[in-house]
C-alpha positions as CSV (number, residue, x, y, z in Angstrom):
1,M,-20.7,-4.5,-17.7
2,A,-20.1,-7.4,-20.2
3,E,-23.8,-7.7,-20.9
4,D,-23.7,-4.2,-22.4
5,V,-21.3,-5.2,-25.1
6,K,-22.8,-6.5,-28.4
7,P,-21.4,-10.0,-29.0
8,T,-20.1,-9.6,-32.6
9,R,-16.8,-10.7,-34.1
10,K,-16.0,-7.0,-34.9
11,N,-16.4,-6.0,-31.3
12,L,-14.3,-9.0,-30.2
13,M,-11.5,-7.9,-32.6
14,A,-11.7,-4.3,-31.2
15,I,-11.5,-5.6,-27.6
16,E,-8.5,-7.8,-28.4
17,D,-6.8,-4.8,-29.9
18,R,-7.5,-2.7,-26.8
19,I,-6.3,-5.5,-24.6
20,E,-3.0,-5.7,-26.5
21,L,-2.5,-1.9,-26.4
22,S,-3.4,-1.8,-22.7
23,E,-1.1,-4.7,-21.8
24,R,1.8,-2.9,-23.6
25,G,0.9,0.3,-21.8
26,H,0.8,-1.5,-18.5
27,D,4.2,-3.0,-19.1
28,T,5.7,0.4,-20.1
29,L,4.2,2.1,-17.1
30,E,5.5,-0.6,-14.8
31,Q,9.0,-0.2,-16.2
32,K,8.7,3.6,-15.8
33,R,7.5,3.2,-12.2
34,D,10.4,0.9,-11.3
35,G,12.9,3.2,-13.0
36,L,11.4,6.2,-11.2
37,I,11.7,4.4,-7.8
38,M,15.3,3.6,-8.4
39,E,16.1,7.3,-9.4
40,F,14.1,8.4,-6.3
41,M,16.1,6.2,-4.0
42,D,19.3,7.6,-5.4
43,I,18.0,11.2,-4.8
44,L,16.8,10.2,-1.3
45,D,20.3,9.0,-0.4
46,Q,21.7,12.3,-1.7
47,A,19.0,14.3,0.1
48,Q,19.9,12.6,3.4
49,D,23.5,13.6,2.9
50,V,22.5,17.1,1.9
51,R,20.2,17.4,4.9
52,A,23.0,16.3,7.3
53,N,25.4,18.8,5.7
54,L,22.8,21.5,6.0
55,N,22.2,20.8,9.7
56,G,25.9,20.8,10.3
57,A,26.4,24.0,8.4
58,Y,23.5,25.6,10.4
59,D,24.9,24.6,13.8
60,H,28.4,25.9,12.7
61,A,26.9,29.2,11.6
62,Q,25.0,29.6,14.8
63,D,28.2,28.9,16.8
64,T,30.3,31.4,14.9
65,I,27.7,34.2,15.0
66,N,27.2,33.7,18.8
67,M,31.0,33.8,19.2
68,A,31.2,37.0,17.1
69,R,28.4,38.6,19.1
70,A,30.1,37.7,22.4
71,M,33.5,38.9,21.3
72,E,32.6,41.9,19.1
73,G,29.2,42.9,20.2
74,D,25.8,43.0,18.4
75,V,26.5,46.5,17.0
76,A,29.7,45.4,15.2
77,V,28.0,42.2,13.8
78,R,24.9,44.1,12.6
79,G,27.1,46.8,11.1
80,A,29.1,44.2,9.2
81,A,25.9,42.6,7.9
82,A,24.5,46.0,6.8
83,A,27.6,46.8,4.9
84,L,26.9,44.1,2.3
85,K,26.4,45.6,-1.1
86,E,26.3,42.6,-3.5
87,Y,23.7,40.0,-2.8
88,P,23.8,36.4,-4.1
89,E,22.1,35.7,-7.4
90,I,19.9,32.6,-7.9
91,T,19.1,31.2,-11.4
92,T,17.0,28.2,-12.1
93,Q,17.2,25.8,-15.0
94,S,15.6,22.4,-15.5
95,K,16.8,18.9,-16.2
96,N,14.9,15.7,-17.2
97,I,15.0,12.6,-15.1
98,M,13.0,9.7,-16.5
99,G,10.6,12.2,-18.1
100,V,10.2,14.3,-14.9
101,V,11.3,17.9,-15.2
102,V,13.1,18.9,-12.0
103,P,14.8,22.2,-11.2
104,Q,18.5,22.8,-11.3
105,I,19.4,25.8,-9.1
106,E,22.6,27.7,-9.7
107,S,23.9,30.4,-7.5
108,S,26.6,33.1,-7.9
109,R,28.3,35.6,-5.6
110,V,27.5,33.5,-2.5
111,K,31.1,33.2,-1.4
112,K,32.8,36.6,-1.2
113,S,36.2,38.0,-0.5
114,L,36.7,40.5,2.3
115,D,36.5,43.5,0.0
116,Q,33.3,42.2,-1.6
117,R,31.6,42.0,1.8
118,G,31.6,45.8,2.1
119,Y,32.9,46.3,5.6
120,G,36.6,46.2,4.6
121,L,39.6,45.2,6.6
122,L,39.3,47.9,9.2
123,G,35.7,47.2,10.0
124,S,36.3,43.5,10.4
125,S,37.6,41.0,12.8
126,A,38.5,37.3,12.7
127,R,35.3,36.4,14.5
128,I,33.1,38.3,12.1
129,D,34.9,36.9,9.1
130,E,34.4,33.4,10.4
131,A,30.7,34.0,10.9
132,A,30.5,35.5,7.4
133,D,32.2,32.4,6.0
134,A,29.9,30.1,7.9
135,Y,26.8,31.8,6.7
136,E,27.9,31.8,3.1
137,E,28.5,28.0,3.4
138,L,25.1,27.7,5.1
139,L,23.5,29.5,2.2
140,E,25.1,27.2,-0.4
141,A,23.9,24.2,1.6
142,I,20.3,25.7,1.7
143,I,20.4,26.2,-2.1
144,L,21.6,22.6,-2.7
145,A,19.0,21.3,-0.3
146,A,16.2,23.2,-2.1
147,E,17.3,21.7,-5.4
148,V,17.5,18.1,-4.1
149,E,14.4,18.1,-2.0
150,T,12.3,19.8,-4.8
151,A,13.5,17.1,-7.2
152,M,12.7,14.4,-4.7
153,K,9.1,15.9,-4.2
154,K,8.5,16.0,-8.0
155,M,9.8,12.4,-8.4
156,L,7.6,11.2,-5.6
157,E,4.5,12.9,-7.2
158,E,5.3,11.3,-10.6
159,I,5.8,7.9,-8.9
160,E,2.4,8.2,-7.3
161,T,0.8,9.3,-10.6
162,T,2.4,6.4,-12.5
163,K,1.3,3.9,-9.7
164,R,-2.3,5.1,-10.0
165,R,-2.2,4.6,-13.8
166,V,-0.7,1.1,-13.4
167,N,-3.3,0.2,-10.9
168,A,-6.1,1.5,-13.0
169,L,-5.0,-0.6,-15.9
170,E,-4.2,-3.7,-13.8
171,F,-7.3,-3.7,-11.5
172,K,-10.0,-1.9,-13.6
173,L,-9.5,-1.5,-17.3
174,L,-7.8,-4.9,-18.1
175,P,-10.2,-7.0,-16.0
176,E,-13.2,-5.3,-17.7
177,L,-11.7,-6.0,-21.1
178,Y,-10.9,-9.6,-20.2
179,E,-14.5,-10.0,-19.0
180,N,-15.9,-8.5,-22.1
181,Q,-13.7,-10.7,-24.3
182,E,-14.8,-13.8,-22.4
183,Y,-18.4,-12.8,-22.6
184,I,-18.3,-12.2,-26.4
185,E,-16.4,-15.5,-27.0
186,Q,-18.9,-17.4,-25.0
187,K,-21.8,-15.8,-26.8
188,L,-20.2,-16.4,-30.2
189,E,-19.6,-20.1,-29.3
190,E,-23.3,-20.4,-28.3
191,Q,-24.3,-18.8,-31.5
192,E,-22.0,-21.2,-33.4
193,R,-23.4,-24.2,-31.6
194,E,-27.0,-23.0,-32.3
195,E,-26.2,-22.5,-35.9
196,I,-24.6,-25.9,-36.2
197,F,-27.7,-27.4,-34.5
198,R,-30.0,-25.5,-36.9
199,L,-28.0,-26.7,-39.9
200,K,-28.1,-30.3,-38.7
201,K,-31.9,-30.1,-38.3
202,I,-32.3,-28.6,-41.8
203,K,-30.0,-31.3,-43.2
204,A,-31.9,-34.1,-41.3
205,K,-35.2,-32.7,-42.5
206,K,-34.0,-32.5,-46.1
207,E,-32.7,-36.0,-45.9
208,E,-36.0,-37.2,-44.5
209,E,-37.9,-35.4,-47.3
210,E,-35.5,-36.9,-49.9
211,K,-36.0,-40.4,-48.4
212,E,-39.8,-40.0,-48.4
213,A,-39.6,-38.8,-52.0
214,R,-37.5,-41.8,-53.0
215,E,-39.8,-44.2,-51.2
216,A,-42.9,-42.6,-52.9
217,A,-41.2,-42.9,-56.3
218,E,-40.2,-46.5,-55.7
219,A,-43.8,-47.3,-54.6
220,E,-45.1,-45.7,-57.8
221,A,-42.7,-47.6,-59.8
222,E,-43.6,-50.9,-58.2
223,A,-47.3,-50.1,-58.8
224,A,-46.7,-49.3,-62.4
225,A,-44.8,-52.5,-62.9
226,A,-47.5,-54.6,-61.3
227,N,-50.1,-53.2,-63.7
């Protein structure tokens, strides 16, 4: 509350410094928020494309595996899957977007040649190869979707955090500081008016005393002259 602030010029200067700092911080956070929103919208567009590609890759993988099962049988499909010896490797790094650290996922050994799949040419068929290709593409789409959607989530969290800070400055801290500033200025003006009024009274009293002293002196002088 403004009434809790002692109305002194020192406190007024301190509040003015806090207002200046808070206004700069508010402007900086607003710029950061707007920049984050623009980056988020770009990532959102990318995420929509990635999600569409993921859905398409999933549907294609399901179609090819169903066809392979129908043509080659579950035993052959399961045998080809069990023959896999080298599994994909996932590594994560990080990159900075507007001060937000987001993951950058890299994969290796996702796409494989026939001999890398383990089942060899004799244990394979065109349908099984098509299904393997489709699921490798699906896995790559999943990895990319995980990277993009995680980045989008982190960006959204940072946007919300920045918005809360902007709102706290705009609707709480700065109004309180402005109120305190106005209160101190009003009190200082009242004190100044009171001081001016007091000095005027002192001056008037002094002038009255000087006038009375002059009049007394003049009366004494006239009395002395009459004698």
